[in-house]
C-alpha positions as CSV (number, residue, x, y, z in Angstrom):
1,M,125.6,136.9,83.3
2,G,122.0,136.8,82.5
3,K,122.7,133.7,80.0
4,A,124.1,131.6,82.9
5,R,121.1,132.2,85.3
6,K,118.8,130.8,82.7
7,P,119.8,127.2,83.1
8,V,120.1,126.7,86.3
9,Q,116.1,128.3,86.7
10,V,115.3,125.9,84.6
11,I,116.5,123.0,86.8
12,I,115.3,124.9,89.7
13,L,111.8,125.0,88.1
14,L,112.2,121.3,86.6
15,L,113.0,120.0,91.0
16,V,110.5,121.9,92.1
17,V,108.0,120.3,89.6
18,L,108.6,117.3,90.6
19,L,108.9,117.0,93.8
20,G,105.8,118.7,93.7
21,G,104.1,115.5,91.5
22,Y,105.3,113.3,94.0
23,A,104.2,114.7,96.9
24,V,100.5,115.4,94.9
25,G,100.9,111.4,93.7
26,T,101.8,110.0,97.0
27,S,99.0,111.5,98.5
28,V,96.4,110.1,95.9
29,F,97.8,107.1,94.8
30,G,99.0,105.7,98.9
31,G,102.7,106.1,97.9
32,G,105.8,105.8,100.7
33,A,107.2,102.9,102.1
34,K,105.2,99.7,101.8
35,P,104.6,97.6,104.5
36,E,106.1,93.9,103.8
37,A,106.4,90.6,105.0
38,G,107.7,90.7,108.4
39,S,107.1,94.0,109.2
40,R,104.5,95.4,111.8
41,A,101.0,95.7,110.1
42,P,99.9,99.4,110.0
43,S,97.6,100.2,112.7
44,F,93.7,102.1,111.3
45,K,90.5,102.9,112.6
46,L,87.7,102.5,110.3
47,L,83.9,102.2,110.2
48,G,82.3,99.0,109.1
49,L,79.0,98.4,107.4
50,D,77.8,96.8,110.9
51,G,78.1,100.7,112.2
52,E,80.9,99.8,114.8
53,T,84.3,101.4,114.5
54,H,87.1,98.6,113.9
55,T,90.4,98.9,114.5
56,M,93.6,96.3,113.5
57,D,94.4,96.0,117.2
58,E,91.2,94.2,117.6
59,Y,92.4,91.0,115.3
60,K,95.9,90.7,117.2
61,D,95.1,87.4,118.1
62,K,93.6,86.0,114.8
63,A,95.3,85.4,111.7
64,V,93.9,87.9,109.8
65,V,92.9,88.0,105.4
66,L,93.1,91.8,104.9
67,N,91.9,92.6,101.3
68,F,91.4,96.2,99.9
69,W,89.2,96.2,97.1
70,G,86.6,98.2,95.2
71,T,83.1,97.4,93.5
72,W,85.1,99.3,90.4
73,C,87.4,97.0,90.0
74,G,86.7,93.7,87.8
75,P,89.7,91.4,89.6
76,C,88.7,92.5,93.2
77,V,84.9,91.5,92.4
78,K,86.1,88.1,90.9
79,E,87.8,87.6,94.1
80,M,84.9,87.5,96.3
81,P,83.5,84.7,96.3
82,A,86.4,83.0,96.8
83,L,86.7,85.3,99.9
84,Q,83.6,84.3,101.0
85,A,84.5,80.8,100.5
86,Q,87.4,81.0,102.5
87,Y,86.1,83.1,104.8
88,E,83.6,80.6,105.8
89,K,85.9,77.6,105.5
90,W,88.7,79.1,108.2
91,S,86.0,81.1,111.0
92,K,86.7,78.2,113.4
93,E,90.6,78.1,113.1
94,D,90.5,82.1,114.7
95,V,90.7,83.1,110.9
96,V,89.4,86.4,109.7
97,V,88.6,87.9,106.4
98,V,88.1,91.3,106.3
99,G,87.2,93.1,103.2
100,V,88.9,97.0,103.0
101,N,86.8,99.0,100.6
102,V,88.7,101.9,99.1
103,A,87.0,105.3,98.6
104,E,83.2,104.4,97.8
105,D,80.3,105.5,99.5
106,R,78.3,103.2,101.9
107,L,75.5,102.8,99.6
108,T,77.6,101.2,97.0
109,V,79.0,99.3,99.1
110,E,76.2,97.5,101.1
111,N,74.7,96.9,97.8
112,F,77.4,95.1,96.3
113,V,77.9,93.1,99.3
114,S,74.3,92.3,99.3
115,K,74.2,91.5,96.5
116,L,76.8,88.9,96.4
117,G,76.2,87.7,99.7
118,V,79.1,88.4,101.4
119,K,79.3,87.6,105.2
120,F,82.8,88.9,106.5
121,P,83.4,92.5,107.7
122,I,83.3,95.1,105.6
123,L,84.9,98.2,106.4
124,L,85.3,101.9,104.7
125,D,88.1,103.4,103.8
126,T,86.5,106.2,102.7
127,G,89.4,109.0,103.4
128,R,91.8,106.5,101.9
129,D,93.9,106.6,105.1
130,A,94.7,102.4,105.8
131,V,95.3,102.8,101.8
132,R,98.3,105.3,102.1
133,S,98.9,103.1,105.6
134,Y,99.2,99.4,103.4
135,G,100.9,101.4,100.6
136,I,98.1,99.8,98.1
137,S,99.1,100.4,94.3
138,P,97.1,98.7,92.5
139,L,94.0,96.3,94.0
140,P,93.5,94.4,94.9
141,A,95.7,94.1,97.4
142,T,96.0,91.3,100.0
143,F,98.0,91.1,103.3
144,F,98.0,87.9,105.2
145,I,98.8,88.7,108.8
146,R,100.1,86.2,111.7
147,P,98.3,86.4,115.0
148,G,100.3,89.3,116.8
149,G,100.2,91.4,114.0
150,K,103.0,90.7,111.7
151,I,102.7,90.7,107.9
152,D,103.7,87.3,106.5
153,T,102.7,87.4,103.2
154,V,101.1,90.2,100.8
155,H,99.8,89.5,97.2
156,I,99.0,91.7,95.0
157,G,96.7,91.7,92.1
158,Q,93.3,88.5,92.0
159,L,93.5,85.5,94.0
160,D,92.1,82.2,93.3
161,L,90.0,79.6,95.5
162,D,93.5,77.4,95.7
163,T,95.7,79.7,96.1
164,L,94.3,81.4,99.0
165,D,93.3,78.4,100.3
166,R,97.0,77.4,100.5
167,Q,98.4,80.9,101.9
168,I,95.5,81.0,104.6
169,G,97.0,77.2,105.8
170,E,100.6,78.2,105.8
171,L,99.2,81.1,107.6
172,V,97.7,79.0,110.4
173,N,100.3,76.6,110.5
174,R,103.2,78.8,111.3
């Protein structure tokens, strides 16, 4: 009887390890269901570099370009000038670009933003709460959100100026 129990115990142990690994992975890397085009943009409550707390609800009447990024992420750094240029171009059209920095300290983010001349709102997701809500992995990730809060499109990876301009144009003209 002892020999028959051993394979069952090994299988149970493997299942426990797999489930534990999955739980840790989704907690650390944000896993879970990712919001998709047509779904409602998840809410958040994050501190901005301006010292104010910001929520997704404050942007409900605007088109939103919600960009998740980090100073250590090469593609994120490369797309920042394009995001700034589009922020300047579309700000009079009820479009807001919002940057969500992932898990970095305020001083690091402030120095980076100052060095690059970024003027659009930057929010700090130090606890990775928004990352989990949006199912972000990898960075950069950008959500184009229609007025009213529905996600129009999701772009994973670096955006260039032309792609960003086209996506915002489509967002505004829908």
